[in-house]
C-alpha positions, -999 to 999 in steps of 0.1 A, spaced: 269 -186 42 254 -158 63 231 -134 47 225 -98 57 196 -76 47 200 -39 47 169 -19 49 171 14 31 138 33 35 127 67 26 94 77 41 71 91 14 47 119 16 35 121 -20 0 133 -10 -4 160 -36 -42 162 -40 -67 144 -61 -87 169 -81 -118 184 -64 -120 155 -39 -124 165 -2 -95 157 21 -97 124 41 -76 122 72 -51 94 73 -49 84 110 -25 56 105 -5 41 76 15 10 82 35 -11 57 45 -46 69 67 -66 46 81 -102 49 113 -105 29 122 -141 18 158 -143 7 153 -179 -4 125 -172 -29 137 -136 -36 102 -123 -30 84 -102 -5 49 -101 8 38 -66 15 7 -55 35 -3 -19 36 -29 -10 61 -46 24 62 -69 38 89 -88 68 75 -113 92 89 -137 118 75 -134 152 93 -163 167 74 -201 165 79 -207 150 45 -200 115 31 -167 113 13 -147 89 -9 -110 79 -3 -90 81 -35 -53 73 -42 -30 65 -71 -3 41 -58 31 32 -74 38 -5 -70 73 -21 -68 86 -32 -102 70 -65 -112 46 -65 -83 9 -74 -83 -19 -68 -58 -29 -102 -44 -53 -93 -17 -75 -64 -6 -94 -62 27 -120 -37 40 -132 -36 76 -170 -34 77 -186 -30 111 -153 -40 127 -150 -72 107 -124 -78 80 -140 -86 46 -119 -99 18 -123 -84 -16 -131 -106 -46 -114 -103 -79 -132 -98 -112 -129 -82 -146 -122 -45 -148 -154 -36 -167 -176 -55 -143 -162 -40 -111 -161 -5 -125 -198 -7 -133 -206 -23 -99 -186 3 -78 -209 33 -81 -240 12 -75 -225 -4 -44 -212 30 -32 -246 46 -37 -262 18 -17 -236 24 11 -225 -12 9 -188 -4 16 -170 -10 -17 -133 -10 -21 -121 -8 -57 -85 -13 -68 -78 -12 -106 -45 -12 -125 -43 20 -144 -10 14 -162 20 -9 -156 32 -5 -120 3 17 -108 -31 12 -92 -60 34 -84 -77 29 -51 -113 40 -43 -132 34 -11 -166 47 -1 -185 57 18 -163 73 44 -193 85 65 -195 120 80 -172 121 110 -167 83 104 -137 61 98 -126 34 74 -99 8 76 -85 -10 45 -55 -32 37 -38 -40 4 -17 -72 -1 11 -70 -26 36 -96 -38 69 -83 -52 100 -99 -66 134 -87 -54 155 -71 -81 187 -91 -85 215 -66 -90 243 -92 -89 248 -126 -72 253 -110 -38 229 -80 -39 191 -77 -43 167 -48 -37 129 -45 -32 111 -13 -35 80 -7 -14 48 9 -27 41 46 -22 13 71 -28 17 92 -59 -14 113 -54 -45 111 -31 -70 130 -12 -56 116 21 -35 137 44 -20 130 78 1 103 93 35 93 79 38 56 70 54 33 95 75 5 81 78 -30 97 101 -53 78 104 -89 88 132 -113 77 151 -142 89 183 -123 80 199 -95 100 185 -61 91 204 -28 89 185 5 84 192 38 70 166 65 75 187 95 68 167 106 38 130 117 41 116 116 6 112 91 -22 102 55 -26 109 32 3 131 2 -3 150 -24 15 182 -41 3 199 -73 13 234 -85 6 246 -121 8 279 -123 26 302 -153 19 316 -167 52 
């Protein structure tokens, strides 16, 4: 049985502002996903390179929509050019620790679930005229539509104080991929279809 995967993606530009927060420049946004048709899951890694065009210290803020049934399984922040893995802890403890760590300029990255399917991201400090790189790891199930068709939806930004680069998508699979990029707005998704042969 040969399997095909069809990638249907719709680049998202849902950067609509985040209150009174200053704008952070998104220099690069890249989503890399590994689709596994055997386990019907995907591993998604979203890397963002941010910079602060102002002469004051800023904080990067975003609300992100996750794929249905997905969870954040990893978070990485680059500190002095070195990737530092985040640790997981209870919501109350990390929310208390974040402002203290940010005030001490110890490079915190905070990801909290705000409601089902959504997360809030906070990263600080983004130093004056400085940069910051972070990555979020997400595991998501494929939605089984029928025995031959499944779909995975990729995460996207609902609102943020980040502006700039469109997201690049790199989807890896052992199956053949087809793409359709004719639409430019909305959540990104990829779709695979099992063909009987």
